[in-house]
TIFIRO-794797 format. One line per 2 residues: number of its first residue (from 1); their letters; for each residue x, y, z of N, C-alpha, C. Coordinates in steps of 0.1 Angstrom, whole numbers. Layout:
% TIFIRO-794797
NUM) A) X Y Z X Y Z X Y Z; ...
% end
This chain:
% TIFIRO-794797
1) MN) -14 611 2132 -15 601 2122 -22 588 2128; -32 583 2122 -39 571 2127 -30 559 2124
3) IF) -31 549 2133 -25 536 2130 -36 526 2128; -36 520 2117 -46 510 2114 -40 496 2119
5) RA) -48 488 2126 -44 475 2131 -53 464 2125; -46 453 2121 -54 442 2117 -47 429 2122
7) RV) -55 419 2124 -50 406 2129 -57 395 2122; -49 385 2117 -55 373 2111 -58 364 2123
9) GS) -70 360 2124 -74 351 2135 -81 339 2131; -88 333 2140 -96 321 2138 -111 323 2140
11) PG) -119 314 2135 -133 315 2138 -136 315 2153; -144 324 2157 -147 325 2172 -139 335 2179
13) DV) -128 340 2173 -120 351 2179 -128 363 2180; -125 371 2190 -132 384 2193 -124 395 2187
15) QG) -130 404 2180 -123 415 2174 -121 425 2185; -108 431 2185 -105 441 2195 -111 454 2191
17) SN) -111 464 2200 -118 477 2197 -112 485 2186; -99 484 2184 -92 492 2174 -85 483 2164
19) EL) -91 472 2159 -85 464 2150 -95 458 2140; -90 454 2129 -97 446 2119 -94 432 2121
21) LL) -104 423 2124 -101 409 2125 -104 402 2112; -94 396 2106 -95 389 2094 -95 374 2096
23) VP) -105 367 2092 -106 353 2095 -107 345 2082; -97 337 2078 -97 329 2066 -110 321 2065
25) GE) -116 321 2054 -128 314 2052 -141 321 2056; -139 332 2063 -151 340 2067 -150 354 2059
27) NL) -141 363 2063 -140 376 2057 -127 378 2050; -119 367 2049 -106 367 2042 -105 355 2033
29) RT) -104 358 2020 -103 348 2010 -88 346 2007; -82 335 2011 -68 333 2009 -65 326 1996
31) GV) -74 319 1990 -72 312 1978 -67 298 1980; -66 293 1992 -61 280 1995 -70 270 1988
33) KD) -83 271 1988 -91 261 1981 -89 261 1966; -87 273 1960 -84 274 1946 -71 268 1942
35) FQ) -61 270 1951 -48 265 1949 -49 249 1949; -56 244 1959 -57 230 1961 -65 223 1949
37) AQ) -74 231 1943 -82 226 1932 -73 225 1919; -63 233 1918 -54 233 1907 -41 224 1909
39) LT) -36 224 1921 -24 217 1924 -26 208 1936; -18 198 1937 -19 189 1949 -7 192 1958
41) GL) -9 189 1970 2 189 1980 6 204 1984; -4 211 1989 -2 225 1994 7 223 2007
43) TT) 19 230 2006 28 230 2018 24 241 2028; 29 239 2040 26 250 2050 32 263 2046
45) LE) 43 263 2039 49 276 2034 40 282 2024; 35 275 2015 26 280 2005 13 285 2011
47) SD) 8 278 2021 -4 283 2029 -1 296 2036; 11 296 2042 15 309 2049 16 320 2039
49) LL) 22 318 2028 23 329 2018 10 334 2013; 0 325 2011 -13 329 2006 -20 337 2017
51) TV) -18 333 2030 -24 341 2041 -18 354 2042; -5 355 2041 2 368 2042 -3 377 2031
53) AS) -2 372 2019 -6 381 2007 -20 385 2008; -29 376 2011 -43 380 2012 -46 390 2023
55) AV) -39 389 2034 -41 398 2045 -36 412 2042; -25 412 2035 -19 425 2030 -29 432 2021
57) YA) -34 424 2011 -44 429 2002 -56 434 2008; -61 426 2018 -73 430 2025 -71 444 2033
59) CD) -60 445 2039 -57 457 2047 -56 469 2037; -50 467 2025 -49 478 2016 -63 483 2011
61) LA) -72 473 2010 -86 477 2006 -94 483 2017; -92 478 2029 -100 482 2041 -96 495 2047
63) FK) -83 498 2047 -79 510 2054 -77 522 2044; -86 531 2044 -87 542 2034 -76 552 2038
65) RG) -71 558 2027 -61 569 2028 -68 582 2032; -60 591 2038 -66 604 2041 -64 613 2028
67) QR) -66 626 2030 -65 635 2019 -52 643 2020; -48 648 2009 -36 657 2008 -24 651 2014
69) EE) -19 657 2025 -7 652 2032 -9 639 2040; -22 635 2041 -25 624 2050 -27 611 2042
71) IT) -19 609 2031 -21 597 2023 -13 585 2027; -3 588 2035 5 576 2040 -1 570 2052
73) RS) -4 557 2051 -10 550 2063 1 543 2071; -2 541 2084 6 533 2092 -3 520 2095
75) IE) 2 509 2091 -6 497 2092 2 486 2100; -4 481 2111 2 470 2118 -6 458 2115
77) LD) 1 447 2111 -6 435 2107 0 423 2115; -9 417 2123 -5 406 2131 -8 393 2124
79) LP) 2 385 2121 1 373 2112 5 360 2119; -4 350 2119 0 337 2124 6 329 2112
81) VV) 18 323 2115 25 315 2104 31 303 2110; 30 292 2103 37 279 2107 52 281 2105
83) NY) 56 287 2094 70 288 2091 76 301 2097; 75 302 2110 79 315 2117 93 320 2113
85) YA) 103 311 2114 116 316 2111 119 320 2097; 112 313 2088 114 318 2074 108 332 2072
87) FK) 97 335 2078 92 348 2077 99 358 2086; 103 354 2098 111 363 2107 124 368 2100
89) NS) 130 359 2093 143 362 2086 140 372 2074; 128 373 2069 125 381 2058 116 393 2061
91) KN) 113 394 2074 103 404 2078 107 419 2074; 120 422 2076 124 436 2073 123 438 2058
93) EL) 127 428 2050 125 429 2035 111 430 2031; 102 423 2038 88 424 2034 82 438 2037
95) EM) 86 443 2049 81 456 2053 86 467 2043; 99 466 2039 105 475 2029 98 473 2015
97) LL) 95 461 2011 88 459 1999 74 465 1999; 67 464 2010 54 470 2011 55 485 2011
99) WT) 65 490 2017 67 505 2017 69 509 2003; 78 502 1996 81 506 1982 69 505 1973
101) LS) 60 495 1975 48 494 1966 37 503 1970; 36 506 1983 24 514 1987 27 527 1993
103) HD) 39 530 1997 43 542 2004 36 543 2017; 33 532 2023 27 531 2037 37 525 2046
105) NW) 36 529 2059 44 523 2069 38 510 2074; 44 499 2071 39 486 2075 48 481 2086
107) TI) 41 475 2097 47 468 2107 41 454 2108; 49 444 2105 44 431 2104 48 424 2118
109) KL) 38 419 2125 40 412 2137 37 397 2134; 47 389 2137 45 374 2134 44 366 2147
111) HR) 36 356 2147 35 347 2158 34 333 2152; 41 323 2158 41 310 2154 28 302 2158
113) ID) 23 294 2148 12 286 2151 16 271 2149; 8 262 2154 11 248 2153 11 244 2138
115) GQ) 20 234 2135 21 229 2122 35 225 2119; 37 218 2108 51 213 2105 57 223 2095
117) AE) 67 230 2100 74 240 2092 82 232 2081; 83 239 2070 91 233 2058 106 233 2061
119) EK) 112 222 2056 127 222 2058 133 232 2048; 145 236 2052 152 246 2044 157 238 2031
121) IS) 154 245 2020 158 238 2007 166 249 1999; 174 244 1990 181 252 1980 173 254 1968
123) WP) 170 266 1964 161 268 1953 170 269 1940; 165 263 1929 173 263 1917 173 277 1911
125) KS) 184 280 1904 185 294 1898 175 294 1886; 168 305 1885 159 307 1874 163 318 1865
127) TG) 160 317 1853 163 327 1843 150 335 1840; 139 331 1846 127 337 1843 124 349 1852
129) VT) 113 356 1849 109 367 1857 95 366 1861; 91 372 1872 78 372 1877 72 386 1877
131) IL) 60 388 1872 54 401 1872 41 401 1879; 38 411 1887 25 413 1893 16 417 1882
133) FS) 5 409 1880 -4 411 1869 -18 414 1874; -22 427 1874 -35 431 1879 -46 429 1868
135) GG) -42 429 1856 -52 429 1845 -54 443 1839; -48 453 1845 -49 466 1840 -40 469 1828
137) VD) -41 480 1822 -34 483 1810 -19 483 1813; -14 489 1824 0 489 1826 6 475 1828
139) SF) 0 467 1836 6 454 1838 4 445 1826; -7 447 1818 -9 440 1806 2 443 1796
141) AG) 6 456 1795 16 460 1785 30 454 1790; 32 455 1803 45 450 1808 46 435 1806
143) AL) 35 428 1809 35 413 1807 37 409 1792; 30 417 1783 31 414 1769 45 416 1764
145) DL) 52 427 1769 66 430 1765 75 419 1769; 73 414 1782 82 404 1787 79 391 1779
147) LI) 67 388 1776 64 375 1769 70 376 1755; 70 387 1748 76 389 1735 91 387 1736
149) TR) 98 393 1746 112 392 1747 118 380 1753; 110 374 1763 115 362 1770 108 349 1766
151) GI) 97 350 1760 89 338 1756 81 333 1768; 72 324 1765 62 319 1775 69 313 1787
153) GG) 80 305 1785 86 298 1796 94 307 1805; 97 320 1801 105 329 1809 97 339 1817
155) VQ) 84 337 1817 76 347 1824 65 340 1833; 64 344 1846 54 339 1855 46 351 1859
157) LA) 32 350 1858 23 360 1862 18 357 1876; 18 367 1885 12 366 1898 1 376 1899
159) SH) -11 371 1903 -23 379 1902 -32 376 1914; -44 381 1912 -55 379 1922 -68 375 1915
161) VT) -77 370 1922 -90 367 1917 -99 379 1919; -106 383 1908 -114 395 1909 -128 392 1904
163) AN) -138 400 1909 -151 399 1904 -154 409 1893; -144 417 1890 -145 427 1879 -144 419 1866
165) PV) -155 419 1858 -155 411 1846 -145 416 1835; -143 428 1834 -133 434 1824 -119 429 1828
167) TK) -115 431 1840 -102 427 1845 -100 412 1844; -111 404 1848 -110 390 1847 -108 385 1832
169) QT) -115 391 1823 -114 387 1809 -100 391 1804; -95 402 1808 -81 406 1804 -71 396 1808
171) QV) -73 391 1821 -64 381 1826 -65 368 1818; -77 364 1816 -79 351 1808 -74 353 1794
173) DL) -76 364 1788 -71 366 1774 -55 365 1774; -49 371 1783 -34 371 1783 -29 357 1785
175) VS) -35 350 1795 -31 336 1797 -33 328 1784; -44 330 1777 -46 323 1764 -36 326 1754
% end
């Protein structure tokens, strides 16, 4: 079984022989600029989350599955984060979540980078739900069902930016 390796690095880093080097702003679109255009005050935790999510997405696209019995991939992803302890404490859950979603073996390697980590806060209890919304028929039907039963205030959609015009229009239509 092949092990696919990826690392989130910085401009000027040299790609290793058996790794995919992902550089935010070059070949990894994190969405930080889009986030900042819509909202103010991007925290280091939000920036870390955008980097982690975009790196996972990039690995899923870049590392092709084999055929028949070789469909499960083993992926090692090296991630730089400012909020090291927040991610370290959730690393096992993140790897299990990725296994559940993709049926791939994920190994997340974290290393701390400079920056001001966020202080620990108590999150308010929410009665809402969050749904991953791709813009496809399944997630559209699920989102619509939740919107009907819970109302607009009870549903949050998490998605990605796509160049696919049909998917993009579906996303825009549901938001409308």
